[in-house]
VMD Tcl script that builds the backbone (N, CA, C; Angstrom):
set m [mol new atoms 264]
animate dup $m
set s [atomselect $m all]
$s set {name element resname resid chain x y z} {
  {N N MET 1 A -3.118 -4.720 3.720}
  {CA C MET 1 A -2.082 -4.229 3.396}
  {C C MET 1 A -2.436 -2.740 3.116}
  {N N GLY 2 A -1.635 -1.800 3.713}
  {CA C GLY 2 A -1.218 -0.517 3.497}
  {C C GLY 2 A -1.384 0.166 2.059}
  {N N PHE 3 A -2.566 1.078 2.330}
  {CA C PHE 3 A -2.171 1.676 0.870}
  {C C PHE 3 A -1.959 3.284 1.113}
  {N N ASN 4 A -1.950 3.961 1.949}
  {CA C ASN 4 A -1.347 5.214 2.912}
  {C C ASN 4 A -0.608 6.178 2.525}
  {N N PRO 5 A -0.309 6.866 1.292}
  {CA C PRO 5 A 1.288 6.895 1.813}
  {C C PRO 5 A 1.555 7.864 2.955}
  {N N GLY 6 A 1.157 8.231 3.491}
  {CA C GLY 6 A 0.766 10.140 4.253}
  {C C GLY 6 A 0.611 8.809 5.390}
  {N N THR 7 A 0.715 8.192 5.831}
  {CA C THR 7 A 1.929 7.140 7.214}
  {C C THR 7 A 3.206 6.712 7.158}
  {N N ARG 8 A 3.677 6.954 7.887}
  {CA C ARG 8 A 5.152 6.590 8.732}
  {C C ARG 8 A 4.964 5.796 9.610}
  {N N SER 9 A 5.681 4.994 9.901}
  {CA C SER 9 A 5.685 3.149 10.137}
  {C C SER 9 A 6.390 3.812 12.011}
  {N N SER 10 A 4.955 4.185 12.708}
  {CA C SER 10 A 5.138 4.004 13.545}
  {C C SER 10 A 5.490 3.287 15.208}
  {N N GLU 11 A 4.985 3.848 15.953}
  {CA C GLU 11 A 4.204 2.486 17.344}
  {C C GLU 11 A 2.173 2.913 17.172}
  {N N ALA 12 A 1.990 3.683 16.675}
  {CA C ALA 12 A 0.896 4.790 17.120}
  {C C ALA 12 A -0.054 3.238 15.978}
  {N N VAL 13 A -0.596 1.947 17.179}
  {CA C VAL 13 A -1.234 0.828 15.488}
  {C C VAL 13 A -2.085 1.281 15.031}
  {N N VAL 14 A -2.555 1.776 15.158}
  {CA C VAL 14 A -3.530 3.111 14.560}
  {C C VAL 14 A -3.169 2.829 13.455}
  {N N GLU 15 A -1.802 4.004 12.975}
  {CA C GLU 15 A -1.188 4.424 12.065}
  {C C GLU 15 A -0.214 3.450 11.551}
  {N N ALA 16 A 0.203 2.411 12.048}
  {CA C ALA 16 A 1.108 1.445 11.851}
  {C C ALA 16 A 0.891 0.271 11.134}
  {N N GLU 17 A -0.461 0.097 10.995}
  {CA C GLU 17 A -1.146 -0.853 9.958}
  {C C GLU 17 A -2.017 0.045 8.758}
  {N N ARG 18 A -1.438 1.030 8.469}
  {CA C ARG 18 A -1.289 1.143 7.010}
  {C C ARG 18 A -0.758 1.575 6.916}
  {N N VAL 19 A 0.643 1.253 7.202}
  {CA C VAL 19 A 1.498 2.661 6.606}
  {C C VAL 19 A 1.509 1.796 4.598}
  {N N PHE 20 A 2.067 2.660 3.784}
  {CA C PHE 20 A 1.913 2.163 2.369}
  {C C PHE 20 A 2.750 1.386 1.735}
  {N N GLY 21 A 2.619 -0.055 1.518}
  {CA C GLY 21 A 3.227 -0.961 1.034}
  {C C GLY 21 A 3.572 -1.761 2.585}
  {N N GLY 22 A 2.394 -1.781 3.233}
  {CA C GLY 22 A 3.173 -2.513 5.095}
  {C C GLY 22 A 2.637 -4.073 4.916}
  {N N LEU 23 A 1.727 -4.972 5.615}
  {CA C LEU 23 A 0.988 -5.963 5.883}
  {C C LEU 23 A 0.392 -6.021 7.680}
  {N N THR 24 A -0.379 -6.214 7.963}
  {CA C THR 24 A -1.268 -6.290 8.807}
  {C C THR 24 A -1.672 -7.508 9.179}
  {N N LEU 25 A -0.930 -7.937 9.932}
  {CA C LEU 25 A -2.237 -9.542 9.880}
  {C C LEU 25 A -2.632 -9.386 12.004}
  {N N GLY 26 A -4.344 -10.207 11.694}
  {CA C GLY 26 A -5.026 -9.959 13.237}
  {C C GLY 26 A -4.886 -11.146 13.491}
  {N N PHE 27 A -4.280 -11.360 14.582}
  {CA C PHE 27 A -4.665 -13.370 14.952}
  {C C PHE 27 A -6.040 -13.102 16.639}
  {N N GLY 28 A -6.873 -13.799 16.615}
  {CA C GLY 28 A -7.780 -14.020 17.935}
  {C C GLY 28 A -8.293 -13.437 17.736}
  {N N GLN 29 A -9.702 -13.711 18.350}
  {CA C GLN 29 A -11.051 -12.680 18.363}
  {C C GLN 29 A -11.373 -11.721 19.257}
  {N N TYR 30 A -12.305 -10.360 18.028}
  {CA C TYR 30 A -12.708 -9.221 19.348}
  {C C TYR 30 A -13.130 -9.203 20.622}
  {N N PRO 31 A -12.728 -8.543 21.775}
  {CA C PRO 31 A -12.140 -7.796 21.591}
  {C C PRO 31 A -10.481 -8.597 22.184}
  {N N PHE 32 A -10.250 -9.868 21.764}
  {CA C PHE 32 A -9.039 -9.813 22.668}
  {C C PHE 32 A -8.075 -11.088 20.633}
  {N N HIS 33 A -7.413 -9.204 20.370}
  {CA C HIS 33 A -6.197 -10.399 19.922}
  {C C HIS 33 A -4.849 -9.664 19.315}
  {N N VAL 34 A -4.696 -9.789 18.890}
  {CA C VAL 34 A -3.469 -9.570 18.323}
  {C C VAL 34 A -3.042 -8.789 17.270}
  {N N ASP 35 A -2.293 -7.591 16.288}
  {CA C ASP 35 A -1.985 -7.271 15.424}
  {C C ASP 35 A -0.077 -6.967 14.524}
  {N N ALA 36 A -0.296 -7.928 13.821}
  {CA C ALA 36 A 1.107 -7.706 13.696}
  {C C ALA 36 A 1.860 -7.278 12.706}
  {N N SER 37 A 2.503 -6.992 12.355}
  {CA C SER 37 A 3.160 -5.262 10.810}
  {C C SER 37 A 4.002 -6.319 10.470}
  {N N VAL 38 A 3.967 -5.938 9.084}
  {CA C VAL 38 A 5.167 -6.142 8.621}
  {C C VAL 38 A 6.080 -4.836 7.577}
  {N N CYS 39 A 6.682 -4.190 7.529}
  {CA C CYS 39 A 7.135 -3.345 6.899}
  {C C CYS 39 A 7.381 -3.151 5.353}
  {N N THR 40 A 8.606 -4.078 5.494}
  {CA C THR 40 A 8.044 -5.146 4.321}
  {C C THR 40 A 8.572 -6.207 3.673}
  {N N PRO 41 A 6.854 -5.940 3.354}
  {CA C PRO 41 A 6.668 -8.365 2.912}
  {C C PRO 41 A 7.360 -8.037 2.157}
  {N N THR 42 A 6.706 -9.220 1.384}
  {CA C THR 42 A 6.570 -10.192 -0.458}
  {C C THR 42 A 5.465 -10.978 0.022}
  {N N MET 43 A 4.986 -10.886 -0.627}
  {CA C MET 43 A 3.488 -11.488 -0.488}
  {C C MET 43 A 3.119 -11.765 -1.798}
  {N N ARG 44 A 2.618 -12.961 -2.292}
  {CA C ARG 44 A 2.122 -14.063 -3.471}
  {C C ARG 44 A -0.082 -13.898 -3.162}
  {N N VAL 45 A -0.758 -14.205 -4.748}
  {CA C VAL 45 A -1.492 -14.332 -3.947}
  {C C VAL 45 A -1.702 -14.274 -4.781}
  {N N ASP 46 A -2.417 -16.303 -4.785}
  {CA C ASP 46 A -2.503 -17.094 -5.937}
  {C C ASP 46 A -1.084 -17.505 -6.792}
  {N N GLY 47 A -0.437 -17.177 -6.299}
  {CA C GLY 47 A 0.791 -17.067 -7.008}
  {C C GLY 47 A 1.954 -16.605 -7.681}
  {N N ALA 48 A 0.945 -15.299 -8.063}
  {CA C ALA 48 A 1.201 -14.058 -8.526}
  {C C ALA 48 A 1.043 -12.945 -7.624}
  {N N LEU 49 A 3.002 -12.748 -7.799}
  {CA C LEU 49 A 3.825 -11.322 -6.879}
  {C C LEU 49 A 3.401 -10.862 -6.806}
  {N N LEU 50 A 2.113 -9.407 -5.311}
  {CA C LEU 50 A 1.506 -8.593 -5.706}
  {C C LEU 50 A 2.587 -7.655 -4.552}
  {N N LEU 51 A 3.641 -8.264 -3.674}
  {CA C LEU 51 A 3.743 -6.984 -3.077}
  {C C LEU 51 A 6.006 -7.338 -2.880}
  {N N GLU 52 A 6.270 -6.437 -3.662}
  {CA C GLU 52 A 8.145 -7.345 -2.672}
  {C C GLU 52 A 9.098 -6.183 -2.044}
  {N N ARG 53 A 8.784 -6.451 -0.970}
  {CA C ARG 53 A 9.972 -6.080 -0.720}
  {C C ARG 53 A 9.251 -4.437 0.162}
  {N N GLY 54 A 8.068 -4.579 -0.473}
  {CA C GLY 54 A 6.620 -3.611 -0.237}
  {C C GLY 54 A 7.072 -2.744 -0.538}
  {N N GLN 55 A 7.128 -3.574 -1.528}
  {CA C GLN 55 A 7.104 -2.463 -2.948}
  {C C GLN 55 A 5.566 -3.148 -3.720}
  {N N PHE 56 A 4.568 -2.540 -4.390}
  {CA C PHE 56 A 2.923 -2.932 -5.266}
  {C C PHE 56 A 4.215 -3.259 -6.549}
  {N N VAL 57 A 4.606 -4.682 -6.772}
  {CA C VAL 57 A 4.806 -4.546 -8.297}
  {C C VAL 57 A 3.416 -5.670 -8.981}
  {N N ALA 58 A 2.588 -6.277 -8.961}
  {CA C ALA 58 A 0.954 -6.572 -9.867}
  {C C ALA 58 A 1.351 -5.095 -10.883}
  {N N ASP 59 A 0.643 -5.339 -12.066}
  {CA C ASP 59 A 0.722 -4.349 -12.659}
  {C C ASP 59 A -0.575 -3.341 -12.557}
  {N N ASP 60 A -1.546 -3.951 -12.036}
  {CA C ASP 60 A -2.934 -3.218 -11.190}
  {C C ASP 60 A -2.650 -2.359 -10.613}
  {N N VAL 61 A -2.692 -3.426 -9.395}
  {CA C VAL 61 A -2.132 -2.444 -8.442}
  {C C VAL 61 A -0.902 -1.558 -8.177}
  {N N ALA 62 A 0.059 -1.592 -8.817}
  {CA C ALA 62 A 1.162 -0.745 -8.934}
  {C C ALA 62 A 0.347 0.398 -9.667}
  {N N ALA 63 A -0.122 0.070 -10.935}
  {CA C ALA 63 A -1.262 1.146 -11.409}
  {C C ALA 63 A -1.598 1.626 -11.079}
  {N N ILE 64 A -2.026 1.428 -9.593}
  {CA C ILE 64 A -3.009 2.589 -8.589}
  {C C ILE 64 A -1.680 3.089 -7.244}
  {N N ALA 65 A -1.278 2.051 -6.769}
  {CA C ALA 65 A -0.558 2.898 -5.069}
  {C C ALA 65 A 0.376 3.984 -6.209}
  {N N ASN 66 A 0.451 4.151 -7.223}
  {CA C ASN 66 A 1.232 4.936 -7.992}
  {C C ASN 66 A 0.104 6.263 -7.636}
  {N N ARG 67 A -0.856 6.299 -8.495}
  {CA C ARG 67 A -1.860 6.942 -8.291}
  {C C ARG 67 A -2.006 7.834 -7.357}
  {N N LEU 68 A -2.361 6.574 -6.466}
  {CA C LEU 68 A -2.834 7.643 -4.959}
  {C C LEU 68 A -1.547 7.945 -4.720}
  {N N LEU 69 A 0.481 7.362 -5.367}
  {CA C LEU 69 A 1.206 8.412 -3.926}
  {C C LEU 69 A 1.382 9.669 -5.641}
  {N N ALA 70 A 1.020 9.729 -6.701}
  {CA C ALA 70 A 1.474 10.840 -6.867}
  {C C ALA 70 A -0.318 12.644 -6.776}
  {N N ALA 71 A -1.209 11.330 -6.025}
  {CA C ALA 71 A -2.184 12.300 -5.588}
  {C C ALA 71 A -0.988 12.550 -4.336}
  {N N TYR 72 A -0.945 11.749 -3.528}
  {CA C TYR 72 A -0.536 12.458 -2.225}
  {C C TYR 72 A 0.221 13.805 -2.723}
  {N N ALA 73 A 1.731 13.618 -2.934}
  {CA C ALA 73 A 2.274 14.304 -3.627}
  {C C ALA 73 A 1.700 16.207 -4.237}
  {N N GLY 74 A 0.185 15.519 -4.074}
  {CA C GLY 74 A -0.320 16.958 -5.004}
  {C C GLY 74 A -0.272 17.183 -5.945}
  {N N GLN 75 A -0.778 16.167 -6.916}
  {CA C GLN 75 A -0.670 16.048 -8.644}
  {C C GLN 75 A -2.128 15.073 -8.554}
  {N N SER 76 A -3.089 16.025 -9.259}
  {CA C SER 76 A -4.480 15.313 -9.237}
  {C C SER 76 A -4.559 14.856 -10.425}
  {N N LEU 77 A -4.981 13.486 -10.112}
  {CA C LEU 77 A -5.928 12.597 -10.511}
  {C C LEU 77 A -5.447 12.503 -11.905}
  {N N ASP 78 A -6.495 13.829 -12.951}
  {CA C ASP 78 A -6.664 14.325 -13.853}
  {C C ASP 78 A -5.461 14.031 -14.375}
  {N N ALA 79 A -4.744 15.521 -13.669}
  {CA C ALA 79 A -3.694 15.202 -14.577}
  {C C ALA 79 A -2.266 14.172 -15.260}
  {N N GLN 80 A -2.702 14.067 -13.671}
  {CA C GLN 80 A -1.708 12.010 -13.935}
  {C C GLN 80 A -2.241 11.269 -15.487}
  {N N GLU 81 A -3.513 11.023 -15.404}
  {CA C GLU 81 A -4.152 10.515 -16.526}
  {C C GLU 81 A -3.679 11.436 -17.946}
  {N N SER 82 A -3.971 12.570 -17.412}
  {CA C SER 82 A -4.015 13.255 -18.774}
  {C C SER 82 A -1.612 12.912 -19.533}
  {N N SER 83 A -1.379 13.272 -18.265}
  {CA C SER 83 A -0.049 12.793 -19.110}
  {C C SER 83 A 0.511 11.597 -19.812}
  {N N ALA 84 A -0.341 10.426 -18.545}
  {CA C ALA 84 A -0.163 9.032 -19.011}
  {C C ALA 84 A -0.506 8.865 -20.554}
  {N N ARG 85 A -2.040 9.740 -20.613}
  {CA C ARG 85 A -2.500 9.867 -22.266}
  {C C ARG 85 A -0.983 9.525 -22.752}
  {N N SER 86 A -1.221 11.123 -23.133}
  {CA C SER 86 A 0.039 12.272 -24.169}
  {C C SER 86 A 1.461 11.312 -24.311}
  {N N ALA 87 A 1.293 11.049 -23.243}
  {CA C ALA 87 A 3.437 9.989 -23.337}
  {C C ALA 87 A 3.048 9.133 -24.117}
  {N N PRO 88 A 4.762 8.542 -25.256}
  {CA C PRO 88 A 4.852 7.927 -26.236}
  {C C PRO 88 A 4.493 6.503 -25.641}
}
mol reanalyze $m
mol bondsrecalc $m
mol representation Tube
mol addrep $m
């Protein structure tokens, strides 16, 4: 799963497999393998919905994803946690 909010869908495999909310599967064994990237996956783990159309929806993972997005947007994690504690 991609957790890097700074990456964009690209033909560059190294970047494409890190696209935020994306999923990459590898088939084969080094050095002969193929990677397949899905840009807007829906994924369940042990029956629990984790990703829906490329958006993290499980509460704990969605919280981490939102922190990463805020950090990428320039808001410090400390400031974000402080505002979350003071929110009604």
